[in-house]
KOLKE-969459 format. One record per residue (C-alpha): z negated, x negated, y negated; residue in one letter; residue number from 0. Coordinates in nm, 4 decimals. Example, Ala and Ser with C-alpha at 12.3 -4.5 7.8 and 13.67 -1.06 7.14 Angstrom:
<recs>
(rec (-0.7800; -1.2300; 0.4500); "a"; 0);
(rec (-0.7140; -1.3670; 0.1060); "s"; 1);
</recs>
This chain:
<recs>
(rec (-0.8158; 1.8979; -0.5760); "m"; 0);
(rec (-0.7589; 2.2179; -0.8170); "l"; 1);
(rec (-1.0120; 2.4920; -0.7684); "v"; 2);
(rec (-1.0049; 2.8441; -0.9647); "v"; 3);
(rec (-1.2725; 2.8608; -1.2114); "g"; 4);
(rec (-1.4134; 3.1702; -1.0915); "s"; 5);
(rec (-1.4718; 3.0773; -0.7407); "s"; 6);
(rec (-1.7126; 2.8102; -0.9051); "i"; 7);
(rec (-1.9556; 3.1036; -1.0620); "v"; 8);
(rec (-2.2402; 3.1445; -0.7598); "g"; 9);
(rec (-2.1971; 2.8074; -0.6193); "y"; 10);
(rec (-2.5148; 2.7117; -0.4975); "s"; 11);
(rec (-2.6871; 2.4224; -0.6583); "i"; 12);
(rec (-2.8834; 2.1714; -0.4554); "k"; 13);
(rec (-3.0922; 1.8876; -0.6097); "a"; 14);
(rec (-3.1722; 1.5801; -0.3847); "e"; 15);
(rec (-3.5030; 1.7508; -0.2859); "d"; 16);
(rec (-3.4016; 2.0902; -0.2483); "g"; 17);
(rec (-3.2092; 2.4346; -0.3691); "e"; 18);
(rec (-3.1827; 2.4621; -0.7633); "l"; 19);
(rec (-3.0116; 2.7562; -0.8117); "g"; 20);
(rec (-2.6848; 2.9168; -0.8541); "t"; 21);
(rec (-2.4073; 2.8600; -1.1347); "v"; 22);
(rec (-2.3934; 3.1521; -1.3550); "s"; 23);
(rec (-2.1377; 3.0508; -1.6057); "d"; 24);
(rec (-1.9930; 2.6988; -1.7500); "f"; 25);
(rec (-1.9103; 2.5582; -2.0852); "l"; 26);
(rec (-1.5805; 2.4450; -2.1731); "v"; 27);
(rec (-1.5358; 2.1986; -2.4315); "d"; 28);
(rec (-1.1916; 2.3289; -2.6471); "d"; 29);
(rec (-1.0983; 1.9866; -2.7804); "r"; 30);
(rec (-1.1275; 1.7995; -2.5010); "s"; 31);
(rec (-1.0435; 2.0832; -2.2274); "w"; 32);
(rec (-1.3128; 1.9631; -1.9796); "r"; 33);
(rec (-1.6127; 2.1534; -1.8234); "l"; 34);
(rec (-1.8576; 2.0021; -2.0222); "r"; 35);
(rec (-2.1985; 2.1937; -1.8770); "w"; 36);
(rec (-2.2470; 2.4384; -1.5775); "l"; 37);
(rec (-2.5021; 2.7078; -1.6489); "v"; 38);
(rec (-2.7444; 2.7192; -1.3651); "v"; 39);
(rec (-2.9701; 2.9917; -1.2895); "e"; 40);
(rec (-3.2748; 2.8485; -1.1540); "t"; 41);
(rec (-3.4302; 3.1566; -0.9901); "g"; 42);
(rec (-3.7986; 3.2374; -0.8850); "s"; 43);
(rec (-3.8860; 2.8846; -0.8798); "w"; 44);
(rec (-3.8611; 2.7973; -1.2499); "l"; 45);
(rec (-3.9575; 3.1259; -1.3899); "s"; 46);
(rec (-3.5707; 3.2554; -1.3929); "e"; 47);
(rec (-3.4727; 2.9829; -1.6362); "r"; 48);
(rec (-3.1367; 2.8790; -1.7140); "q"; 49);
(rec (-3.0665; 2.5229; -1.7450); "v"; 50);
(rec (-2.7678; 2.3253; -1.8459); "l"; 51);
(rec (-2.6126; 2.0385; -1.6032); "i"; 52);
(rec (-2.3538; 1.7847; -1.7030); "h"; 53);
(rec (-2.0780; 1.7406; -1.4502); "p"; 54);
(rec (-2.1381; 1.3783; -1.4160); "s"; 55);
(rec (-2.4644; 1.4574; -1.2167); "a"; 56);
(rec (-2.2837; 1.6262; -0.9354); "i"; 57);
(rec (-2.2671; 1.3874; -0.6473); "g"; 58);
(rec (-2.0912; 1.6009; -0.3760); "k"; 59);
(rec (-1.8518; 1.9119; -0.3784); "v"; 60);
(rec (-1.8682; 2.1225; -0.0819); "d"; 61);
(rec (-1.6062; 2.4272; -0.1281); "h"; 62);
(rec (-1.6464; 2.5135; 0.2422); "e"; 63);
(rec (-2.0256; 2.5809; 0.1712); "r"; 64);
(rec (-1.9649; 2.6756; -0.1833); "e"; 65);
(rec (-2.2263; 2.4434; -0.2917); "a"; 66);
(rec (-2.2543; 2.1269; -0.5333); "l"; 67);
(rec (-2.5187; 1.8699; -0.4849); "t"; 68);
(rec (-2.6440; 1.7082; -0.7707); "l"; 69);
(rec (-2.7796; 1.3414; -0.8367); "q"; 70);
(rec (-3.1198; 1.4764; -0.9677); "l"; 71);
(rec (-3.4437; 1.5724; -0.8228); "t"; 72);
(rec (-3.6305; 1.9269; -0.9072); "r"; 73);
(rec (-3.8862; 1.7635; -1.1024); "k"; 74);
(rec (-3.6064; 1.6039; -1.3262); "q"; 75);
(rec (-3.4538; 1.9858; -1.3886); "v"; 76);
(rec (-3.8076; 2.1493; -1.4156); "k"; 77);
(rec (-3.8863; 1.8777; -1.7172); "d"; 78);
(rec (-3.5994; 1.8886; -1.9012); "s"; 79);
(rec (-3.5600; 2.0421; -2.2419); "p"; 80);
(rec (-3.5170; 2.3793; -2.2654); "s"; 81);
(rec (-3.1663; 2.4992; -2.3911); "v"; 82);
(rec (-3.1277; 2.8331; -2.5006); "t"; 83);
(rec (-2.7533; 2.9072; -2.3344); "t"; 84);
(rec (-2.6969; 3.2576; -2.4858); "d"; 85);
(rec (-2.5847; 3.1317; -2.8282); "q"; 86);
(rec (-2.3811; 2.8280; -2.9344); "p"; 87);
(rec (-2.5548; 2.4930; -2.7893); "v"; 88);
(rec (-2.5598; 2.2711; -3.0989); "s"; 89);
(rec (-2.4986; 1.8689; -3.1214); "r"; 90);
(rec (-2.8989; 1.8435; -3.1461); "q"; 91);
(rec (-2.9675; 2.0029; -2.8088); "k"; 92);
(rec (-2.6804; 1.8134; -2.6522); "e"; 93);
(rec (-2.8254; 1.4737; -2.7467); "i"; 94);
(rec (-3.1450; 1.5874; -2.6102); "l"; 95);
(rec (-3.0038; 1.6584; -2.2808); "l"; 96);
(rec (-2.8187; 1.3358; -2.2953); "y"; 97);
(rec (-3.1147; 1.1271; -2.3536); "d"; 98);
(rec (-3.3251; 1.2887; -2.1161); "y"; 99);
(rec (-3.1054; 1.2458; -1.8327); "y"; 100);
(rec (-2.9500; 0.9209; -1.9254); "g"; 101);
(rec (-2.6095; 1.0739; -1.9208); "w"; 102);
(rec (-2.3126; 0.9456; -2.0958); "d"; 103);
(rec (-2.1899; 1.1760; -2.3819); "p"; 104);
(rec (-1.8289; 1.0073; -2.3818); "l"; 105);
(rec (-1.7633; 1.1195; -1.9961); "w"; 106);
(rec (-1.6651; 1.4580; -2.1141); "g"; 107);
(rec (-1.3754; 1.3032; -2.3261); "l"; 108);
(rec (-1.0849; 1.4588; -2.1730); "g"; 109);
(rec (-0.6869; 1.3712; -2.1945); "l"; 110);
(rec (-0.6203; 1.6342; -2.4592); "y"; 111);
(rec (-0.8118; 1.5383; -2.7765); "d"; 112);
(rec (-0.9871; 1.2640; -2.8729); "m"; 113);
(rec (-1.0648; 1.3057; -3.2091); "d"; 114);
(rec (-1.4339; 1.2019; -3.1557); "m"; 115);
(rec (-1.3109; 0.8459; -3.1193); "l"; 116);
(rec (-1.0464; 0.8755; -3.4011); "g"; 117);
(rec (-0.7542; 1.0466; -3.2034); "g"; 118);
(rec (-0.7158; 0.8503; -2.8722); "y"; 119);
(rec (-0.4815; 1.0295; -2.6457); "i"; 120);
(rec (-0.4230; 0.9540; -2.3098); "g"; 121);
(rec (-0.5782; 0.8430; -1.9211); "p"; 122);
(rec (-0.9261; 0.8338; -1.9200); "p"; 123);
(rec (-1.0473; 0.4434; -2.0129); "r"; 124);
(rec (-1.3494; 0.2641; -2.0633); "y"; 125);
(rec (-1.5459; 0.3294; -2.3515); "f"; 126);
(rec (-1.8388; 0.0561; -2.4236); "g"; 127);
(rec (-2.1605; 0.0556; -2.5973); "p"; 128);
(rec (-2.0083; 0.0520; -2.9430); "q"; 129);
(rec (-1.7892; 0.3796; -2.8633); "d"; 130);
(rec (-2.1117; 0.5291; -2.7502); "i"; 131);
(rec (-2.2957; 0.4367; -3.0199); "e"; 132);
(rec (-2.0175; 0.5606; -3.2634); "k"; 133);
(rec (-2.0381; 0.8797; -3.0835); "a"; 134);
(rec (-2.3788; 0.9352; -3.0884); "m"; 135);
(rec (-2.4043; 0.8355; -3.4767); "d"; 136);
(rec (-2.1272; 1.1031; -3.5298); "m"; 137);
(rec (-2.2757; 1.3622; -3.3185); "a"; 138);
(rec (-2.6171; 1.3256; -3.5195); "e"; 139);
(rec (-2.4335; 1.3545; -3.8808); "r"; 140);
(rec (-2.2640; 1.6672; -3.7471); "n"; 141);
(rec (-2.5536; 1.8016; -3.5526); "k"; 142);
(rec (-2.5281; 2.1452; -3.7114); "d"; 143);
(rec (-2.1602; 2.1891; -3.6525); "d"; 144);
(rec (-1.9537; 2.4095; -3.4049); "d"; 145);
(rec (-1.9489; 2.1751; -3.0914); "p"; 146);
(rec (-1.6562; 2.3879; -2.9644); "h"; 147);
(rec (-1.8247; 2.5129; -2.6626); "l"; 148);
(rec (-1.7002; 2.7944; -2.5312); "r"; 149);
(rec (-1.8453; 3.0410; -2.2191); "s"; 150);
(rec (-1.6030; 3.0736; -1.9202); "f"; 151);
(rec (-1.7089; 3.4205; -1.9071); "a"; 152);
(rec (-1.5925; 3.4854; -2.2875); "i"; 153);
(rec (-1.2937; 3.2940; -2.2603); "l"; 154);
(rec (-1.1614; 3.5050; -1.9504); "k"; 155);
(rec (-0.9659; 3.8063; -2.0875); "s"; 156);
(rec (-0.8460; 3.6348; -2.4322); "y"; 157);
(rec (-0.5208; 3.7508; -2.5457); "h"; 158);
(rec (-0.2760; 3.4956; -2.4883); "v"; 159);
(rec (0.0401; 3.4763; -2.7824); "h"; 160);
(rec (0.3603; 3.2457; -2.7429); "a"; 161);
(rec (0.5323; 3.1504; -3.0905); "t"; 162);
(rec (0.7142; 3.4727; -3.0827); "d"; 163);
(rec (0.4942; 3.7608; -2.9415); "g"; 164);
(rec (0.2304; 3.8287; -2.6500); "s"; 165);
(rec (0.2466; 3.7066; -2.3175); "i"; 166);
(rec (-0.0622; 3.8129; -2.1588); "g"; 167);
(rec (-0.4214; 3.7245; -2.1320); "h"; 168);
(rec (-0.6409; 3.4774; -1.9720); "v"; 169);
(rec (-0.7530; 3.5740; -1.6312); "e"; 170);
(rec (-0.8655; 3.2249; -1.4702); "n"; 171);
(rec (-0.8660; 2.8889; -1.5100); "i"; 172);
(rec (-0.7625; 2.5601; -1.2469); "l"; 173);
(rec (-0.9886; 2.2862; -1.2530); "i"; 174);
(rec (-0.9637; 1.9453; -1.1184); "d"; 175);
(rec (-1.2972; 1.9112; -0.9323); "d"; 176);
(rec (-1.2694; 1.5219; -0.9515); "s"; 177);
(rec (-1.2778; 1.4961; -1.3299); "s"; 178);
(rec (-1.3575; 1.8241; -1.4390); "w"; 179);
(rec (-1.0509; 1.8559; -1.6239); "d"; 180);
(rec (-0.9200; 2.2179; -1.7275); "i"; 181);
(rec (-0.5742; 2.1541; -1.6003); "r"; 182);
(rec (-0.4485; 2.5020; -1.6586); "y"; 183);
(rec (-0.4855; 2.8548; -1.8038); "l"; 184);
(rec (-0.3806; 3.0874; -1.5761); "i"; 185);
(rec (-0.2323; 3.3695; -1.7209); "i"; 186);
(rec (-0.1694; 3.7449; -1.6182); "d"; 187);
(rec (0.1419; 3.8454; -1.8042); "t"; 188);
(rec (0.0675; 4.2264; -1.7629); "s"; 189);
(rec (0.3296; 4.4345; -1.8404); "n"; 190);
(rec (0.5152; 4.1960; -2.0159); "w"; 191);
(rec (0.6676; 4.0144; -1.6874); "w"; 192);
(rec (0.5804; 4.2517; -1.4343); "a"; 193);
(rec (0.2350; 4.1554; -1.3727); "g"; 194);
(rec (0.3713; 3.7949; -1.2875); "k"; 195);
(rec (0.0919; 3.4961; -1.3328); "h"; 196);
(rec (0.1877; 3.1792; -1.5267); "v"; 197);
(rec (0.0092; 2.8462; -1.5682); "l"; 198);
(rec (-0.0073; 2.7033; -1.9034); "i"; 199);
(rec (-0.1586; 2.3744; -1.9638); "s"; 200);
(rec (-0.4051; 2.2849; -2.2863); "p"; 201);
(rec (-0.1427; 2.0791; -2.4174); "y"; 202);
(rec (0.0552; 2.4198; -2.5168); "a"; 203);
(rec (-0.2511; 2.5415; -2.7059); "v"; 204);
(rec (-0.1718; 2.5464; -3.0429); "d"; 205);
(rec (-0.4749; 2.7511; -3.1748); "d"; 206);
(rec (-0.7586; 2.9553; -3.0794); "i"; 207);
(rec (-0.8964; 3.2426; -3.2453); "s"; 208);
(rec (-1.2515; 3.3136; -3.1178); "w"; 209);
(rec (-1.2961; 3.6342; -3.3796); "s"; 210);
(rec (-1.0003; 3.7837; -3.2599); "n"; 211);
(rec (-1.0084; 3.6359; -2.8769); "h"; 212);
(rec (-0.6724; 3.5000; -2.9132); "q"; 213);
(rec (-0.5027; 3.1989; -2.7922); "i"; 214);
(rec (-0.1956; 3.0881; -2.9690); "s"; 215);
(rec (0.0582; 2.8543; -2.7804); "l"; 216);
(rec (0.3455; 2.6386; -2.9155); "n"; 217);
(rec (0.6085; 2.7744; -2.6594); "v"; 218);
(rec (0.8110; 3.0703; -2.6612); "s"; 219);
(rec (0.8020; 3.3718; -2.4374); "r"; 220);
(rec (1.1417; 3.2610; -2.3033); "a"; 221);
(rec (0.9907; 2.9337; -2.2125); "k"; 222);
(rec (0.7348; 3.1288; -2.0236); "v"; 223);
(rec (0.9389; 3.3379; -1.8385); "k"; 224);
(rec (1.1773; 3.1209; -1.7134); "t"; 225);
(rec (0.9084; 2.8934; -1.5729); "s"; 226);
(rec (0.7705; 2.8946; -1.2481); "l"; 227);
(rec (0.5457; 3.2023; -1.1686); "p"; 228);
(rec (0.2066; 3.1051; -1.0048); "w"; 229);
(rec (0.1362; 3.2036; -0.6764); "d"; 230);
(rec (-0.2615; 3.2462; -0.6341); "p"; 231);
(rec (-0.2094; 3.2634; -0.2447); "m"; 232);
(rec (-0.1045; 2.8966; -0.2020); "k"; 233);
(rec (-0.2284; 2.5657; -0.3731); "l"; 234);
(rec (0.0219; 2.4306; -0.6425); "i"; 235);
(rec (0.1981; 2.0982; -0.5180); "t"; 236);
(rec (0.2496; 1.7800; -0.6945); "e"; 237);
(rec (0.6468; 1.8679; -0.6947); "l"; 238);
(rec (0.5611; 2.2095; -0.8394); "e"; 239);
(rec (0.3614; 2.0531; -1.1264); "e"; 240);
(rec (0.6398; 1.7831; -1.1823); "r"; 241);
(rec (0.8599; 2.0698; -1.2206); "g"; 242);
(rec (0.6264; 2.2655; -1.4474); "l"; 243);
(rec (0.5601; 1.9899; -1.6669); "h"; 244);
(rec (0.9513; 1.8809; -1.6927); "t"; 245);
(rec (1.0051; 2.2555; -1.7605); "h"; 246);
(rec (0.7720; 2.2777; -2.0959); "y"; 247);
(rec (0.8107; 1.8531; -2.1669); "g"; 248);
(rec (0.4277; 1.8306; -2.0984); "w"; 249);
(rec (0.2952; 1.4856; -2.0315); "p"; 250);
(rec (0.2181; 1.4375; -1.6763); "g"; 251);
(rec (-0.1442; 1.3498; -1.4890); "y"; 252);
(rec (-0.1460; 1.1772; -1.1561); "r"; 253);
(rec (0.2051; 1.0287; -1.2304); "w"; 254);
(rec (0.1316; 0.9033; -1.5673); "l"; 255);
</recs>
């Protein structure tokens, strides 16, 4: 199911044995375009501490009750490594979390860019122990590198430029709640196209300038303007997705 990113903020987070807190933000990997970490405000039970939760720990998603249930206990979360979320999260900090919880560091690899494993692009596949060891070794060698994790709160409002000019700004994103892929950027075209909203796949992202708060696309303004506008009042159908991907020449998803 595709869900609007901002709707997840505020969801309650439940452990197997009680409440943990609420989602305050999430961190997006700008290479794999997956939701990599949920930022959870734990409230008074854990001294107002923020914790990072990997989406692989999510056991149940209840959109009606706006709740996510984790396959973790409160004690596990309480004893987890402390990570400061108001600054870039280093690879070293991530490794601590992966090791502590026993999470798979390759679970977060998405459809768009698999350069961690030498350029693999395609549907999710099985990664064996050698792949995991390779990824962990690379993460250790590059532990001080920028991990390409970006706050959703910061990503929103970024200006979006086609090959020949501006088309608007990022207003939101659509997330697949089974794989936690970022399926589309929701672009508010503002005054350029009478306030229409369009969906842009990460396949179209050519470059991101975090210093300039700008996303550059590999499509023209004309291509965007002749695409199907997005209606926020209804769910996008598979037929509409097929049409959108055909229009831009993007690879498919469920119809791969």
